[in-house]
C-alpha positions as CSV (number, residue, x, y, z in Angstrom):
1,M,3.3,0.3,-27.7
2,K,3.8,0.6,-31.7
3,N,0.1,-0.9,-31.9
4,L,-1.2,2.2,-30.3
5,L,1.3,4.4,-32.6
6,L,-0.1,2.8,-35.8
7,L,-3.8,2.1,-35.1
8,S,-6.0,3.9,-37.5
9,L,-7.7,7.7,-35.4
10,S,-10.9,6.5,-37.0
11,C,-11.2,3.7,-35.1
12,F,-12.3,5.2,-31.5
13,S,-15.5,7.1,-31.0
14,F,-15.3,11.2,-30.1
15,F,-16.3,12.7,-27.2
16,N,-17.0,15.9,-25.7
17,L,-14.3,16.9,-23.7
18,S,-15.9,19.1,-20.8
19,A,-13.7,18.2,-18.4
20,Q,-9.5,19.0,-18.0
21,H,-7.9,16.4,-16.3
22,E,-5.2,16.9,-13.4
23,W,-1.4,16.6,-15.1
24,A,0.8,14.7,-12.5
25,P,-1.2,14.2,-9.5
26,I,0.9,12.7,-6.7
27,G,1.6,9.2,-7.1
28,A,1.4,9.4,-11.2
29,K,4.1,7.3,-12.4
30,W,5.7,7.0,-15.6
31,Y,7.7,3.9,-16.9
32,N,10.1,4.7,-19.6
33,K,12.1,2.2,-21.6
34,L,16.2,2.9,-20.8
35,I,18.8,2.0,-23.1
36,Y,22.3,2.2,-22.3
37,F,25.1,3.2,-24.4
38,S,27.8,0.1,-23.5
39,S,25.7,-2.3,-22.8
40,S,22.7,-4.6,-24.8
41,N,20.7,-4.4,-21.6
42,I,17.3,-2.8,-20.8
43,G,16.7,-1.1,-18.4
44,V,13.7,1.2,-17.2
45,N,13.5,5.3,-15.9
46,I,10.4,5.8,-13.7
47,Y,9.2,9.4,-13.3
48,E,7.6,9.9,-10.2
49,S,4.9,12.8,-8.8
50,V,6.5,13.0,-5.4
51,G,4.8,16.7,-3.9
52,D,3.9,20.0,-4.8
53,T,6.0,23.4,-4.9
54,L,5.3,26.9,-5.8
55,I,8.0,28.1,-8.3
56,N,7.5,31.7,-9.5
57,G,3.5,31.7,-8.6
58,H,3.1,28.5,-10.4
59,N,2.0,25.4,-8.4
60,C,4.3,23.1,-9.5
61,K,4.4,19.4,-9.5
62,I,8.1,18.0,-8.1
63,I,8.9,14.8,-10.8
64,T,11.7,12.8,-9.8
65,R,13.6,9.9,-12.5
66,Q,15.9,7.7,-11.4
67,D,18.4,8.5,-14.5
68,D,18.8,12.0,-16.3
69,A,19.2,9.9,-19.4
70,C,21.0,12.4,-21.5
71,I,18.7,14.9,-21.0
72,G,20.7,17.2,-18.9
73,F,18.1,18.2,-16.7
74,G,18.9,16.7,-13.4
75,N,16.4,13.7,-11.5
76,I,14.3,16.6,-10.3
77,V,11.5,18.3,-13.1
78,Y,9.1,21.0,-11.9
79,M,6.1,21.1,-14.1
80,Y,3.0,22.6,-13.9
81,S,-0.5,22.2,-15.8
82,D,-2.7,25.5,-16.5
83,S,-5.8,25.7,-19.0
84,N,-5.0,22.4,-20.5
85,Q,-1.3,23.2,-21.5
86,V,1.4,21.6,-19.2
87,F,4.9,23.5,-18.4
88,F,8.2,22.5,-17.3
89,Q,11.0,24.3,-15.9
90,N,14.1,24.6,-18.1
91,P,16.9,23.9,-15.2
92,N,19.3,25.8,-17.6
93,N,17.7,29.0,-17.5
94,E,15.0,28.4,-14.8
95,E,12.3,29.5,-17.5
96,F,9.7,27.4,-18.1
97,T,8.4,26.1,-21.3
98,L,5.3,24.6,-22.6
99,L,5.6,21.1,-23.2
100,Y,2.2,20.0,-24.2
101,D,-1.0,22.2,-25.1
102,F,-4.0,20.0,-25.3
103,N,-6.0,22.8,-26.5
104,V,-4.3,22.3,-30.3
105,Q,-6.7,20.4,-32.8
106,A,-5.7,19.0,-36.3
107,G,-3.6,21.1,-38.3
108,G,-2.9,23.5,-35.6
109,S,0.9,23.4,-33.7
110,W,2.8,24.6,-31.0
111,D,6.4,25.3,-30.5
112,Y,8.4,22.3,-32.3
113,T,5.0,20.3,-32.7
114,N,2.6,19.9,-35.6
115,V,-0.6,18.6,-35.0
116,V,-2.0,16.0,-37.5
117,E,-4.9,14.8,-36.3
118,T,-7.0,14.5,-33.3
119,D,-9.5,12.2,-31.6
120,T,-10.4,10.4,-28.4
121,I,-9.4,6.8,-26.9
122,I,-10.6,5.5,-23.6
123,F,-8.6,4.1,-21.0
124,N,-9.8,2.7,-18.0
125,G,-12.8,4.3,-18.7
126,F,-12.0,7.8,-19.1
127,P,-12.3,9.4,-22.3
128,L,-8.9,11.2,-23.1
129,K,-7.7,13.2,-26.3
130,R,-5.2,11.8,-27.9
131,M,-3.5,13.8,-31.1
132,M,-1.1,12.3,-33.5
133,V,2.1,14.6,-34.0
134,Y,4.9,15.4,-36.0
135,Y,8.4,16.8,-34.4
136,G,10.2,20.1,-36.1
137,T,9.9,21.7,-39.4
138,Q,11.0,18.6,-41.7
139,N,8.4,16.0,-40.3
140,T,10.2,13.5,-39.9
141,Q,9.8,12.4,-36.7
142,M,6.3,11.0,-35.9
143,D,4.4,10.6,-32.2
144,T,1.5,9.9,-30.2
145,I,0.6,12.5,-27.6
146,V,-2.0,11.2,-24.8
147,E,-4.0,13.7,-22.5
148,K,-3.1,13.0,-18.6
149,F,0.6,11.0,-19.2
150,G,1.9,12.7,-23.0
151,S,4.1,11.5,-25.2
152,I,4.7,7.5,-25.6
153,Q,7.9,7.8,-26.5
154,R,9.5,10.1,-24.0
155,M,8.7,12.9,-21.7
156,F,10.9,15.1,-23.7
157,P,10.2,14.1,-27.2
158,F,12.0,17.0,-28.6
159,V,15.1,16.3,-27.0
160,N,17.8,14.4,-29.2
161,P,18.6,11.0,-27.4
162,I,21.8,10.1,-29.4
163,C,24.5,10.4,-26.8
164,D,27.6,8.8,-25.1
165,G,25.1,8.0,-22.4
166,T,22.0,5.8,-21.6
167,Y,18.7,7.4,-22.7
168,N,14.9,7.3,-22.6
169,T,12.7,5.7,-25.3
170,D,9.2,4.3,-25.7
171,L,6.6,4.4,-22.8
172,R,6.1,1.0,-21.1
173,C,2.7,2.1,-18.5
174,Y,1.4,5.1,-17.1
175,E,-0.5,5.1,-13.5
176,D,-2.2,7.4,-11.4
177,P,-4.5,7.3,-8.2
178,D,-7.5,8.5,-10.9
179,L,-6.7,6.9,-13.7
180,G,-5.1,3.1,-12.7
181,V,-2.3,1.4,-14.8
182,I,-2.4,1.6,-18.4
183,S,0.3,-0.9,-19.7
184,F,1.6,-0.9,-23.5
185,V,3.8,-3.9,-22.8
186,N,3.5,-7.6,-22.2
187,Y,5.7,-8.1,-19.5
188,A,6.0,-6.3,-15.7
189,C,6.1,-2.2,-16.5
190,D,9.5,-2.0,-14.2
191,F,11.3,-5.4,-15.6
192,T,15.1,-4.6,-15.6
193,P,17.8,-6.0,-16.5
194,I,20.1,-7.5,-13.8
195,N,22.6,-4.6,-12.8
196,E,19.3,-2.6,-12.6
197,I,17.4,-5.4,-10.6
198,N,20.5,-5.3,-7.2
199,A,18.9,-1.9,-7.1
200,A,15.6,-3.4,-5.3
201,K,18.1,-4.8,-2.3
202,I,18.9,-1.2,-1.3
203,K,17.7,-0.5,2.2
204,I,17.2,3.2,3.3
205,F,16.1,4.2,6.5
206,P,14.5,5.7,8.4
207,T,12.7,8.0,5.6
208,L,11.2,10.4,8.2
209,F,14.3,11.1,10.6
210,T,15.9,13.1,12.9
211,N,20.0,13.1,12.4
212,T,20.9,10.0,11.1
213,I,19.8,7.6,8.4
214,S,21.2,4.2,7.3
215,I,22.1,2.8,4.1
216,D,22.6,-0.9,3.3
217,Y,23.7,-2.3,0.1
218,E,26.0,-5.1,-1.1
219,Y,28.2,-3.4,-2.9
220,D,30.3,0.1,-2.8
221,S,28.5,3.0,-4.4
222,C,27.8,7.1,-3.3
223,M,25.0,8.8,-2.7
224,K,23.8,12.6,-3.3
225,I,21.3,14.4,-1.4
226,F,19.2,16.9,-3.1
227,S,16.4,19.6,-2.0
228,L,13.0,20.0,-3.6
229,A,14.7,22.8,-5.3
230,G,17.6,20.5,-6.7
231,Q,20.1,22.4,-4.9
232,N,23.2,19.4,-4.1
233,H,23.5,19.2,-0.2
234,F,25.6,16.4,0.5
235,Q,26.8,13.5,-1.1
236,Q,29.3,10.7,0.1
237,N,31.3,7.5,-0.9
238,L,29.6,4.3,0.8
239,S,31.4,1.3,1.3
240,E,29.6,-2.4,1.0
241,G,27.6,-3.3,4.1
242,K,25.6,-0.9,6.2
243,N,26.4,3.0,6.2
244,E,25.5,5.1,8.9
245,L,25.2,9.0,7.8
246,N,25.0,11.7,9.9
247,L,22.7,14.9,8.3
248,S,21.9,16.6,11.6
249,H,23.6,19.6,9.6
250,L,20.5,19.8,7.4
251,E,17.6,22.2,7.6
252,N,14.1,20.4,8.6
253,G,12.4,19.5,5.6
254,I,11.9,17.4,2.2
255,Y,14.7,16.3,0.4
256,F,15.5,13.4,-2.1
257,I,18.6,11.0,-1.8
258,Q,19.9,9.4,-4.8
259,L,22.2,6.6,-5.1
260,F,24.9,5.4,-7.8
261,D,27.0,2.4,-8.3
262,N,30.5,2.5,-8.3
263,K,30.3,3.0,-12.0
264,G,28.2,6.3,-11.9
265,H,24.9,4.2,-13.2
266,P,22.2,5.7,-10.7
267,L,20.6,2.8,-9.0
268,I,17.3,4.5,-7.1
269,V,15.4,8.0,-5.6
270,K,13.8,8.1,-2.6
271,K,12.1,11.1,-0.7
272,L,13.7,11.8,2.9
273,V,12.0,14.1,5.0
274,K,14.1,15.9,8.3
275,I,12.0,16.9,11.0
276,E,13.0,17.8,14.9
């Protein structure tokens, strides 16, 4: 990935980008490197576009992630694109904030982002606009932003990652149904340390349910269930092995279930659908 940052922008041919690319089509995934404050392990934080919803007249994409990673936005983020700009909802004030503006040319800026140079790069046959940028007034933090998937450092590059917890760093991979898979690393996109691999052993079924679901995991854990709007509707501690949960009190609709280990570290996020 560092090679992508350091490559000369003049190495690529320029194209006339007349078509705008859809931001976060359902199924899109970002694989970000995850650093643990209290451990030398290196994990992965997966953002995924899982659905659509309407907020304040905006057709938003619902983006889930496994770990909040010191950002404080929770595990569901709402984003929308319009006129080649990408916005996200800040849950602290429920206002939408401009995240990326792919209309800006070299010498221009938006909010905290100063664009130094732009060109076009081709991924899997798709020409995408690329911007070399600096953040803030001191121009001390450099980044590369690419149309379709954004920053190659972090989804929210302006957030200070220094904290007493986990935080995101470099983008390992991006994939979506149109573009395919783009990898910036020479190992698996979802490579995880031992304590994260255990998440693959979790069984949650059925995900399309009427009243009850089962969660099977070999360790003690806890779970929370969120609505599409991020409201916490249910939480419970779970014992090792198989747990049966009665969710008949929930209204029909789409939810997200998140599991945590017994130390509060997030393990997995899955979509649930309650029907009659």
